[in-house]
Structures are given as structure tokens and as C-alpha cells.
C-alpha angles and dihedrals in degrees: 000000000000124000095261091052091047090051091050093048094049092047091049092050094045097045094244121145106218098216098035117108116238123195122229094266093051092045092050091049092050093048090045095235136111120267089244090056090047089051091051092050090049092049092050091051095246093126129034120227144172119258105213098173143335092303106005122096136171140180131225114227091244090057091056092048092046089052089053092049092048089051093060110111117207115233111252114213106218120198122201089221118032116233114258090203089080110074090211090063096041094082097046120101119241124218110237132192141091119296090217096051120087118256118265114261120224130207131022121324118250111276095013095110118077117247121236120242116244092258093049091048091050092047091050093049091049091050092050096044100042118117113261114251116259115247 
């Protein structure tokens, strides 16, 4: 089934007329989202629309159905261990470890670094913030 046939089938099943104009409220109801969300999607270019005037917009039915089709996310099969049969995966690193063990922590533990005294902190700040010498 090509894309045009799929658009026609979805429109037929959903009760959408492909070349009828729908206002923002009708379009939002059909897409099951708020008008504010529809406005954001329109502003980001996710959905095409008709500009009928300075402030008036509308949507054709086929634009609504195309938005739905474009919103479909393909399921990604994720494997825990990539196949080594595929040469593209052969060079990728694999994360190893036990799922039940806690993740390794990086960096210094809290409180393990010594604190500067007030005088040392002031001297360090003055050293860092002093004006550079003129050359």
C-alpha cells in the first residue's frame, strides 16, 4: 500500500474528509491534543497548515492525516549484546557488567577532599582574581 492509499484509508476510517478545511479546534480534537499543543507543533513546523489571513489558520484533512503518519515511530529492536555477525557492529564497544551490581561511581567521594581554611581560601581567590601584569 503506498502512502496516498494509506492516507485515504486512515481518513476513511477516522471520518476525516481529505480536502475539507478544519479549524484549529476541530484539528486539535481529531489529533487528540490541546489547541496550545497544536499551535506549538505548527510553530515548530511539525504540521503543515493554511494561512487564511493575518490571524486565521486552517488545516486540510490530508494535512492532519499526514501529521499522524509522520508521527509514527518505528519500533527499534534493541539487543543486549550486539551481533558480531554484522561487520558494522563488530567495531562497536559493548557495555559489560552485571545488571544486579551497582553502577561504578566516578570521581572523589563527597567529603574526601580537604577543605581550605578561610585564610587559604582568601589567598587563593586573590591570586586567581588579581589583574594580570602589563607586558
